[in-house]
DRENSE-26620 format. One record per atom (N, C-alpha, C): residue number from 1; atom name; y negated, z, x. Coordinates in steps of 0.1 Angstrom, whole numbers, m for minus. Each point is the difference from the previous one (the first is absolute). Last residue first. Example, Ala and Ser with C-alpha at 12.3 -4.5 7.8 and 13.67 -1.06 7.14 Angstrom:
2
NODE figu gupa north    up  east
NODE    2    N    22    71   128
NODE    2   CA   m11     0     9
NODE    2    C   m11     8    m8
NODE    1    N    57    m1     3
NODE    1   CA   m12     0    m9
NODE    1    C   m12     0     9
// end
This chain:
198
NODE figu gupa north    up  east
NODE  198    N m1179   570  1131
NODE  198   CA    m1    m8   m13
NODE  198    C    13    m5    m4
NODE  197    N   m29    38    36
NODE  197   CA    10   m10    m2
NODE  197    C    m2    m7   m14
NODE  196    N   m24    44     1
NODE  196   CA     5    m6    12
NODE  196    C    11    m9    m3
NODE  195    N   m25    17   m35
NODE  195   CA    m8     6    10
NODE  195    C     4    m4    14
NODE  194    N     5   m21   m53
NODE  194   CA     6     2    14
NODE  194    C   m11     6     9
NODE  193    N     1     7   m55
NODE  193   CA    m5    m8    11
NODE  193    C     7     3    13
NODE  192    N     5    21   m45
NODE  192   CA    10    m9     4
NODE  192    C    m5    m9    12
NODE  191    N   m22    39   m24
NODE  191   CA    m4   m14    m3
NODE  191    C    11   m10     3
NODE  190    N     6    48     7
NODE  190   CA    m9     0   m11
NODE  190    C    m3   m15    m5
NODE  189    N    27    12    39
NODE  189   CA     7     3   m13
NODE  189    C    m9     1   m12
NODE  188    N    m1   m29    47
NODE  188   CA    m8    10    m7
NODE  188    C     7     2   m13
NODE  187    N    26   m18    46
NODE  187   CA    m8    m4   m13
NODE  187    C    m6    12    m6
NODE  186    N    24   m21    49
NODE  186   CA    m5    12    m7
NODE  186    C    m8    m5   m12
NODE  185    N    43   m21    34
NODE  185   CA   m13    m2    m7
NODE  185    C    m4    14    m7
NODE  184    N    31     3    44
NODE  184   CA     1    m4   m14
NODE  184    C   m14    m2    m6
NODE  183    N    10   m10    53
NODE  183   CA     0    12    m9
NODE  183    C     0    m5   m15
NODE  182    N    20   m37    30
NODE  182   CA   m10    10     4
NODE  182    C     1    12   m10
NODE  181    N    27   m39    m5
NODE  181   CA    m4    m3    14
NODE  181    C   m10    10     5
NODE  180    N    42     6   m39
NODE  180   CA   m14    m3     3
NODE  180    C    m3    m3    14
NODE  179    N    43    14   m21
NODE  179   CA    m3   m14    m1
NODE  179    C   m14    m4     4
NODE  178    N    25    45    20
NODE  178   CA     2    m7   m12
NODE  178    C    m6   m15     1
NODE  177    N    20    28    43
NODE  177   CA   m11     0    m9
NODE  177    C     3    m7   m13
NODE  176    N    37    26    33
NODE  176   CA    m7   m13    m4
NODE  176    C   m12     3    m9
NODE  175    N    16    38    35
NODE  175   CA     6    m7   m11
NODE  175    C    m8   m13    m3
NODE  174    N    m1    53    27
NODE  174   CA     1   m14     2
NODE  174    C     7    m7   m11
NODE  173    N   m28    47     7
NODE  173   CA    11    m5    m8
NODE  173    C     0   m16     2
NODE  172    N   m20    44    29
NODE  172   CA    m3   m14    m4
NODE  172    C    13    m6    m6
NODE  171    N   m23    53    10
NODE  171   CA    11    m9    m2
NODE  171    C    m5   m14    m3
NODE  170    N   m29    35    13
NODE  170   CA    12     8     0
NODE  170    C    12    m8    m3
NODE  169    N   m49   m13    25
NODE  169   CA     7     0   m12
NODE  169    C    13     8     1
NODE  168    N   m32   m12    35
NODE  168   CA    m7     9    m9
NODE  168    C     7     1   m14
NODE  167    N    14   m28    37
NODE  167   CA    m1    14     6
NODE  167    C    m7     9   m10
NODE  166    N     5   m47   m11
NODE  166   CA    12     8     0
NODE  166    C    m1    14     5
NODE  165    N   m31   m41    m5
NODE  165   CA    m2    13    m7
NODE  165    C    11    10     2
NODE  164    N    m2   m46    20
NODE  164   CA   m14     4    m3
NODE  164    C    m2    14    m4
NODE  163    N    44   m18     9
NODE  163   CA    m9    m2    12
NODE  163    C   m14     5    m2
NODE  162    N    31     0   m37
NODE  162   CA     4    10    10
NODE  162    C    m9    m1    13
NODE  161    N    m6   m32   m34
NODE  161   CA    m5    13    m5
NODE  161    C     4    11    11
NODE  160    N    15   m44     7
NODE  160   CA   m14     1     2
NODE  160    C    m6    14    m4
NODE  159    N    46    m9    m8
NODE  159   CA    m3     1    14
NODE  159    C   m15     1     3
NODE  158    N    16    m7   m44
NODE  158   CA     2    14     4
NODE  158    C    m3     2    15
NODE  157    N   m26   m38   m29
NODE  157   CA    14     3     6
NODE  157    C     1    14     4
NODE  156    N   m41   m20   m18
NODE  156   CA    10    m5    m8
NODE  156    C    15     1     5
NODE  155    N   m56    21     0
NODE  155   CA    11    m3     8
NODE  155    C    12    m4    m9
NODE  154    N   m56    m6    m7
NODE  154   CA    12     8    m3
NODE  154    C    12    m5     8
NODE  153    N   m50    m4    21
NODE  153   CA     9    m7   m10
NODE  153    C    12     9    m3
NODE  152    N   m47    24    13
NODE  152   CA    10    m9     6
NODE  152    C     9    m6   m10
NODE  151    N   m34    31   m12
NODE  151   CA    m6   m12     5
NODE  151    C     9    m9     8
NODE  150    N    16    49    m5
NODE  150   CA   m10    m6    m8
NODE  150    C    m7   m11     7
NODE  149    N    49    10    14
NODE  149   CA   m12     7     1
NODE  149    C   m10    m7    m9
NODE  148    N    50    m2   m15
NODE  148   CA    m9    m6    10
NODE  148    C   m11    10     2
NODE  147    N    37    m9   m39
NODE  147   CA     3     6    13
NODE  147    C    m9    m7    10
NODE  146    N   m11     7   m54
NODE  146   CA     6    m9    10
NODE  146    C     0     6    14
NODE  145    N     5    29   m44
NODE  145   CA   m11    m7     6
NODE  145    C     6    m8    11
NODE  144    N    16    36   m40
NODE  144   CA     4   m14     5
NODE  144    C   m13    m7     5
NODE  143    N    24    51   m19
NODE  143   CA   m12    m7     5
NODE  143    C     5   m13     6
NODE  142    N    31    19   m38
NODE  142   CA    m4     2    14
NODE  142    C   m13    m7     3
NODE  141    N    32    23   m44
NODE  141   CA    m8   m11     5
NODE  141    C    m4     3    14
NODE  140    N    43    26   m16
NODE  140   CA   m15    m1    m1
NODE  140    C    m5   m13     4
NODE  139    N    45    18     5
NODE  139   CA    m4     6   m12
NODE  139    C   m15    m1    m3
NODE  138    N    31   m16    37
NODE  138   CA    m9    11     3
NODE  138    C    m5     6   m13
NODE  137    N    29   m37    m3
NODE  137   CA     7    11     7
NODE  137    C    m9    12     4
NODE  136    N   m19   m39   m21
NODE  136   CA    10     6    m9
NODE  136    C     7    12     7
NODE  135    N   m31   m26    25
NODE  135   CA    m7     8   m11
NODE  135    C    10     7    m9
NODE  134    N    17   m28    34
NODE  134   CA    m7    11     6
NODE  134    C    m6     9   m11
NODE  133    N    20   m41   m12
NODE  133   CA    10    10     3
NODE  133    C    m7    13     6
NODE  132    N   m27   m38    m8
NODE  132   CA     4     6   m13
NODE  132    C    10    12     3
NODE  131    N   m13   m27    36
NODE  131   CA   m11     9    m4
NODE  131    C     3     7   m13
NODE  130    N    32   m31    16
NODE  130   CA    m1    12     9
NODE  130    C   m11     9    m4
NODE  129    N     6   m41   m25
NODE  129   CA    12     9     0
NODE  129    C    m2    12     8
NODE  128    N   m38   m26   m27
NODE  128   CA     6    m1    14
NODE  128    C    10    10     1
NODE  127    N   m30    m6   m37
NODE  127   CA    14    m6    m2
NODE  127    C     6    m2    14
NODE  126    N   m41    36   m20
NODE  126   CA     5   m11     9
NODE  126    C    14    m5    m5
NODE  125    N   m46    22   m22
NODE  125   CA    14     2    m1
NODE  125    C     6   m11     8
NODE  124    N   m52    21     6
NODE  124   CA     9   m11    m4
NODE  124    C    14     6    m1
NODE  123    N   m58    14     7
NODE  123   CA    14     3    m2
NODE  123    C     8   m13    m3
NODE  122    N   m52    26    12
NODE  122   CA     7   m13     1
NODE  122    C    16     3     1
NODE  121    N   m43    28   m24
NODE  121   CA    10     1    10
NODE  121    C     7   m14     0
NODE  120    N   m50    28   m18
NODE  120   CA    11   m10    m1
NODE  120    C    10     1    11
NODE  119    N   m44    22    m6
NODE  119   CA     8     4   m11
NODE  119    C    12    m9    m3
NODE  118    N   m24    13    50
NODE  118   CA    m2    m8   m12
NODE  118    C     8     6   m12
NODE  117    N     1    14    47
NODE  117   CA   m12     6    m8
NODE  117    C    m3    m8   m12
NODE  116    N    37   m10    29
NODE  116   CA   m12    m3     7
NODE  116    C   m12     5    m7
NODE  115    N    48     4   m12
NODE  115   CA    m9    m8    m8
NODE  115    C   m12    m4     8
NODE  114    N    34    28    20
NODE  114   CA     6   m12    m6
NODE  114    C   m10    m9    m6
NODE  113    N   m14    41    17
NODE  113   CA     6    m7    11
NODE  113    C     6   m13    m4
NODE  112    N   m17    32   m31
NODE  112   CA   m10   m10     5
NODE  112    C     6    m7    12
NODE  111    N    34    21   m38
NODE  111   CA    m8     3    12
NODE  111    C   m10   m11     4
NODE  110    N    15    10   m51
NODE  110   CA     6    m8    11
NODE  110    C    m9     2    12
NODE  109    N    m8    19   m45
NODE  109   CA     6     8    11
NODE  109    C     6    m8    11
NODE  108    N    m4   m23   m48
NODE  108   CA    m8    12     5
NODE  108    C     8     7    11
NODE  107    N    11   m51    m6
NODE  107   CA     2    12    m8
NODE  107    C    m9    11     6
NODE  106    N   m14   m52     7
NODE  106   CA     9    11     6
NODE  106    C     1    11   m10
NODE  105    N    m8   m54    m9
NODE  105   CA    m6    13     0
NODE  105    C     9    11     5
NODE  104    N     8   m49    20
NODE  104   CA     0     6   m13
NODE  104    C    m7    14     0
NODE  103    N    13   m49    28
NODE  103   CA    m9    11     1
NODE  103    C    m2     6   m14
NODE  102    N    43   m30    22
NODE  102   CA   m11     1   m10
NODE  102    C    m8    13     3
NODE  101    N    37   m37    26
NODE  101   CA    m6    13     0
NODE  101    C   m12     0   m10
NODE  100    N    48   m31     8
NODE  100   CA   m14     0    m4
NODE  100    C    m5    15    m1
NODE   99    N    47   m23     9
NODE   99   CA   m10     1    11
NODE   99    C   m14    m1    m5
NODE   98    N    43    20   m30
NODE   98   CA    m4   m13     6
NODE   98    C   m11     3    10
NODE   97    N    29    22   m46
NODE   97   CA    m2     1    14
NODE   97    C    m3   m14     6
NODE   96    N   m27     0   m31
NODE   96   CA     8    10     8
NODE   96    C    14     0    m6
NODE   95    N   m35   m26   m19
NODE   95   CA    m1    m4    15
NODE   95    C     8     9     8
NODE   94    N    m5     6   m47
NODE   94   CA     8   m12     2
NODE   94    C     0    m4    15
NODE   93    N   m27    36   m15
NODE   93   CA    14     4    m2
NODE   93    C     9   m12     4
NODE   92    N   m47    m7    m2
NODE   92   CA     4     8    11
NODE   92    C    15     3     0
NODE   91    N   m17   m23   m36
NODE   91   CA     0    m9    12
NODE   91    C     4     8    12
NODE   90    N    m6    23   m40
NODE   90   CA    12    m8    m1
NODE   90    C     1    m9    12
NODE   89    N   m39    25    m5
NODE   89   CA    11     9     3
NODE   89    C    13    m8     0
NODE   88    N   m37   m23   m14
NODE   88   CA    m1     1    15
NODE   88    C    11    10     4
NODE   87    N    m5    m8   m47
NODE   87   CA     5   m12     8
NODE   87    C     0     2    15
NODE   86    N     1    46   m27
NODE   86   CA    m5   m13    m3
NODE   86    C     5   m11     8
NODE   85    N    m7    51    19
NODE   85   CA     7    m6   m12
NODE   85    C    m5   m14    m2
NODE   84    N     2    30    48
NODE   84   CA    m8    m5   m11
NODE   84    C     9    m5   m11
NODE   83    N     9    40    36
NODE   83   CA     4   m14    m2
NODE   83    C    m7    m5   m12
NODE   82    N   m11    39    37
NODE   82   CA     0    m2   m14
NODE   82    C     3   m15    m2
NODE   81    N    16    32    43
NODE   81   CA   m10    m9    m5
NODE   81    C     1    m1   m15
NODE   80    N    27    30    25
NODE   80   CA   m10    m3    10
NODE   80    C   m11    m8    m5
NODE   79    N    42    14   m22
NODE   79   CA    m8    12     3
NODE   79    C   m11    m2    10
NODE   78    N    29   m36   m13
NODE   78   CA    m6     5   m12
NODE   78    C    m8    13     2
NODE   77    N    28   m27    32
NODE   77   CA   m15    m2     0
NODE   77    C    m7     7   m12
NODE   76    N    48    m1     8
NODE   76   CA    m6     7    12
NODE   76    C   m15    m2     0
NODE   75    N    27   m23   m33
NODE   75   CA    m1    15    m2
NODE   75    C    m6     7    11
NODE   74    N    10   m46     3
NODE   74   CA   m13     3    m7
NODE   74    C    m2    15    m3
NODE   73    N    30   m15    42
NODE   73   CA     0    m4   m14
NODE   73    C   m13     5    m6
NODE   72    N     6     2    46
NODE   72   CA    13    m7    m2
NODE   72    C     2    m3   m15
NODE   71    N   m49     2    29
NODE   71   CA    10     8    m7
NODE   71    C    13    m8    m2
NODE   70    N   m50     4    32
NODE   70   CA    11    m8    m5
NODE   70    C    11     9    m7
NODE   69    N   m57     2    13
NODE   69   CA    13     6    m1
NODE   69    C    10   m10    m5
NODE   68    N   m51     1    29
NODE   68   CA     9    m5   m11
NODE   68    C    13     8     0
NODE   67    N   m52    17    17
NODE   67   CA    14    m5     4
NODE   67    C     7    m5   m12
NODE   66    N   m55    10    19
NODE   66   CA    11     3    m9
NODE   66    C    13    m6     5
NODE   65    N   m46     3    20
NODE   65   CA     5   m13    m5
NODE   65    C    11     2   m10
NODE   64    N   m20    37    24
NODE   64   CA    m8    m5   m11
NODE   64    C     4   m14    m5
NODE   63    N    19    24    38
NODE   63   CA     6     4   m13
NODE   63    C    m8    m6   m12
NODE   62    N     1   m23    50
NODE   62   CA    m7    11    m8
NODE   62    C     7     2   m13
NODE   61    N    24   m20    45
NODE   61   CA    m6    m3   m12
NODE   61    C    m6    12    m7
NODE   60    N    32   m10    38
NODE   60   CA   m14     1     4
NODE   60    C    m8    m5   m11
NODE   59    N    49     5     2
NODE   59   CA    m7   m12    m4
NODE   59    C   m14    m1     6
NODE   58    N    25    39     8
NODE   58   CA     8   m11     5
NODE   58    C    m7   m13    m3
NODE   57    N   m18    38   m19
NODE   57   CA    m2     0    14
NODE   57    C     7   m11     7
NODE   56    N     8     8   m45
NODE   56   CA   m13    m6     2
NODE   56    C    m4     0    14
NODE   55    N    41    20   m11
NODE   55   CA     0   m14    m3
NODE   55    C   m13    m7     3
NODE   54    N     2    47     2
NODE   54   CA     7    m6    11
NODE   54    C     0   m15    m1
NODE   53    N   m16    24   m37
NODE   53   CA    m9     1    11
NODE   53    C     5    m7    13
NODE   52    N    29     5   m36
NODE   52   CA   m10   m10    m3
NODE   52    C   m10     0    11
NODE   51    N    32    33     1
NODE   51   CA     6   m13     4
NODE   51    C   m10   m11    m3
NODE   50    N   m12    44   m12
NODE   50   CA     0    m1    14
NODE   50    C     6   m14     5
NODE   49    N    m2    10   m47
NODE   49   CA   m13    m3     6
NODE   49    C     1    m1    15
NODE   48    N    36    m8   m40
NODE   48   CA    m1     7    13
NODE   48    C   m13    m3     7
NODE   47    N    17   m20   m41
NODE   47   CA    m3    15    m3
NODE   47    C    m2     7    13
NODE   46    N    13   m47    m2
NODE   46   CA   m14     2    m4
NODE   46    C    m4    15    m3
NODE   45    N    37   m19    36
NODE   45   CA     0     5   m13
NODE   45    C   m15     2    m4
NODE   44    N     9   m38    34
NODE   44   CA     3    14     0
NODE   44    C     0     4   m14
NODE   43    N    m4   m49    34
NODE   43   CA     1     8   m12
NODE   43    C     3    15     2
NODE   42    N   m14   m56    17
NODE   42   CA     1    14     5
NODE   42    C     0     9   m13
NODE   41    N    17   m54     6
NODE   41   CA    m9    10    m5
NODE   41    C     2    13     8
NODE   40    N     9   m57     7
NODE   40   CA     5    14     2
NODE   40    C   m11     9    m5
NODE   39    N     2   m48   m23
NODE   39   CA    m3     6    13
NODE   39    C     7    13     1
NODE   38    N     6   m27   m39
NODE   38   CA    m5   m10     9
NODE   38    C    m3     5    14
NODE   37    N    22    26   m36
NODE   37   CA     1   m13    m5
NODE   37    C    m5   m11    10
NODE   36    N    14    45    23
NODE   36   CA    m4    m2   m14
NODE   36    C     1   m15    m4
NODE   35    N    20    39    40
NODE   35   CA    m3   m14    m4
NODE   35    C    m4     0   m15
NODE   34    N   m10    43    34
NODE   34   CA    11    m6    m8
NODE   34    C    m4   m14    m4
NODE   33    N   m14    49    31
NODE   33   CA    m3   m14    m3
NODE   33    C    12    m6    m7
NODE   32    N   m19    54     2
NODE   32   CA     9   m10     4
NODE   32    C    m6   m14    m2
NODE   31    N   m10    57     4
NODE   31   CA    m6   m13    m3
NODE   31    C     9   m10     5
NODE   30    N    11    54   m16
NODE   30   CA    m2   m11     9
NODE   30    C    m8   m11    m5
NODE   29    N    19    44   m18
NODE   29   CA   m14    m1     2
NODE   29    C    m4   m11    10
NODE   28    N    45    11   m19
NODE   28   CA    m4     9    11
NODE   28    C   m15     0     3
NODE   27    N    20   m31   m30
NODE   27   CA     1    14    m6
NODE   27    C    m3    11    10
NODE   26    N     1   m45    15
NODE   26   CA   m10     1   m10
NODE   26    C    m1    14    m5
NODE   25    N    35   m12    29
NODE   25   CA   m12     1     7
NODE   25    C   m12     3   m10
NODE   24    N    42    m8   m18
NODE   24   CA     0    13     6
NODE   24    C   m13     2     8
NODE   23    N     8   m43   m18
NODE   23   CA    m3    10   m11
NODE   23    C    m1    14     6
NODE   22    N    14   m35    29
NODE   22   CA   m15    m1    m3
NODE   22    C    m4    10   m11
NODE   21    N    46    m3    11
NODE   21   CA    m8     6    11
NODE   21    C   m15    m1    m3
NODE   20    N    28   m20   m31
NODE   20   CA     2    14     0
NODE   20    C    m8     7    11
NODE   19    N     2   m47    m1
NODE   19   CA    m9     5   m11
NODE   19    C     1    15     0
NODE   18    N    28   m21    30
NODE   18   CA   m13    m1     4
NODE   18    C   m10     6   m10
NODE   17    N    46    m4   m10
NODE   17   CA    m2    11     9
NODE   17    C   m15     0     5
NODE   16    N    13   m36   m30
NODE   16   CA     0    13    m6
NODE   16    C    m3    11    10
NODE   15    N     4   m50     5
NODE   15   CA   m12     7     3
NODE   15    C     0    15    m5
NODE   14    N    36   m33    m6
NODE   14   CA    m3     0    14
NODE   14    C   m12     9     3
NODE   13    N    14   m10   m44
NODE   13   CA     7    11     6
NODE   13    C    m3     1    15
NODE   12    N   m16   m37   m28
NODE   12   CA    m8    12     0
NODE   12    C     7    12     7
NODE   11    N     8   m53    11
NODE   11   CA     6    11    m8
NODE   11    C    m9    12     1
NODE   10    N   m22   m48     6
NODE   10   CA     8     9     8
NODE   10    C     6    11   m10
NODE    9    N   m36   m34    m8
NODE    9   CA    11    m7     7
NODE    9    C     9     9     8
NODE    8    N   m41     5   m30
NODE    8   CA     1     6    14
NODE    8    C    12    m5     8
NODE    7    N    m9   m11   m46
NODE    7   CA    m9    m8     9
NODE    7    C    m1     6    13
NODE    6    N    26    19   m37
NODE    6   CA     7   m10     8
NODE    6    C   m10    m8     9
NODE    5    N    m7    53   m15
NODE    5   CA    m1   m14    m6
NODE    5    C     6   m10    10
NODE    4    N    21    49     0
NODE    4   CA   m13    m6     4
NODE    4    C    m1   m14    m5
NODE    3    N    28    43   m24
NODE    3   CA     1   m11    10
NODE    3    C   m14    m6     3
NODE    2    N     6    52   m14
NODE    2   CA     1   m14    m6
NODE    2    C     0   m10    11
NODE    1    N    20    51     2
NODE    1   CA   m12    m8     4
NODE    1    C     2   m14    m6
// end
């Protein structure tokens, strides 16, 4: 397993058993919470419809809003989205790994549960050590939506996640957040415009 970035101020080996436990929960069809760049996220395997339905119930969120995915490397996204060419494609590639989510054309056959019935999908390649380790160890990009009930503020500590949502989750991976003060910015992969954040 690769070392975790130094901005987490801790040895990555400290988290290896927890990452393995979280991956086991994911592979068993579970819904977990895990730290990301700015908030705790809720996640599951994007190929597991039952787990996605459970996650949406935890969030109290309609499937029509769609869901974002986080990946450990760009290869995990190539079967999910169409990566644009040209200057904007270069800008997207240069922003990854990093805390920027891009809305890109979905590959044919991507479930409506993920796209919300649209032809696009929100994705990013993360540089957050624990989130990246989860994706790489699970061998898949993961659903990544903020850990909170819809319309409530995103949760930023493992303790608050456990208190608010813990009884409905299969695992809470405790660890430090990244460098952001909130959820990642979202940008339009067709125009480069900011859809959230700046």
